[in-house]
N, C-alpha and C positions, 0 to 999 in steps of 0.2 A: 139412332145419333150421338149415344158414344163409345159402338167400334166403329164410328168413322172419324171421330175426334181422337178414337186412342192409334188412329190408322197413319194418322197424321201427323201427331206426336212420335210417335216412331218412325215417320223417313222422316220429319225432322230432325232426329237424332242420327240417326247414321247417313245420314248428306250427308257427303267429301265439307271439312273447312271452307268460306271462299280465303284465294290466296292472295296478300297483299301484293293492289300491284306495285311498279315501279314507279316512284315519284319519273316527275317531265322537268324537262330543267325547260331554261328561254324558252329556248326552240319548241320545245313540242314532243324531244323526242326524247328517251327516256335512258335512263341513267342508270349504273350500280348503288344500289343503296350503302352507305353512310359505316360506318362503322361506330358501335356506340360504345363509347368507353367505360368501363366499369366504375363507382369509384363505390371508392370504399367504403360500409357504412360503422363507424364507432358508435358505437355504445356508453354510454356514458359509466356504466359498471368499467367495460375492457378496457376503458382512458384510465380510470383510477386503477384497477390491476396494475395494467402497464406503470403506469405512476408511480404503486409500491415495488415491484420488482425492479425499480432504476434507481431506487431513492436503497435500496439497500445492500445490489448491487455495489452504486456507488461509495455506501457508506460503508460497506468493507474493504470495499480498496485503498478508502481514507484512514482507515482505522490498520487497514497496515503495517501502512507507510509509519502511518505514526509506529506503527510498534517500533520497525527493522531501524528509526530513526530512535526508539529510545531505548532499540538494543543496541545501536552502533557504540552514546553518552556511555549508557554501562561497560562495555567493553575497554573502549579511553580512558573511566574512571577505573577501573578495574587493571589494566596494563601500569596508570601512575599509582598504584595500590602498590603496589609489584614494586614498581623503582624504589617508591620510597621506602619498602619494608627491606631492600636488599640493601641500600641507605645506610636505614639505622643497621643493620648483623653490622656493613660496616664498619660505621661509628662506637660501639658499642665492643667490638675486637677492635678499635683501638684505642680507646681505653683502656682495655681492663690491663690491654697489655699501659699503656703507663702509667699503669699503678700499683707493675710491677716493679725491679730495681732496675731491669735494663731497661724497663722504658722509658725511668727518671730517666740514664743513662743519654742513653739518643737523646733523649728532652731538650738534657742540658746540653749536647755537639749540636744536634742540630735547629737549636731556636737559640743559642747562646756562645754557640763557636767555642767554647768553651771547652776542654780536656781534663773530667778530671783525673786526681791520678788515686789508685786502685782504691788504698784501706782509709781512705776516706768517704764517709757519705754526706750527701750533700742531701738539705734541709729544702724542696722547693716550696715558693708559696706561692700561694697565685693574686694576680696585681689587681686590684679590685675598678 
């Protein structure tokens, strides 16, 4: 009896699988099976990983944009500093020139429209 049961079991294992029958339409005719749409199975861990990656990419992009903005502001302030230093140097040269006798003479000519005589020294006083 065990031999018969083994033979039946082996025959069942070796038998070809039954093919699925094509579904029948309303009129009884067979029709082609519909394609099954694949559904994207997203697990929570994969979604969290994708979310973290997207967050890091977004944070990096925002950080780069802020860095570019700060660098442009720094460049603008640096250009203003260069201009201010150039103006200060020009004013320092003019001040040094005006403290000389030639500078005093030129200041009297340009500001007071007075041509001093060569031998008389002028005393220029700053008005309050």
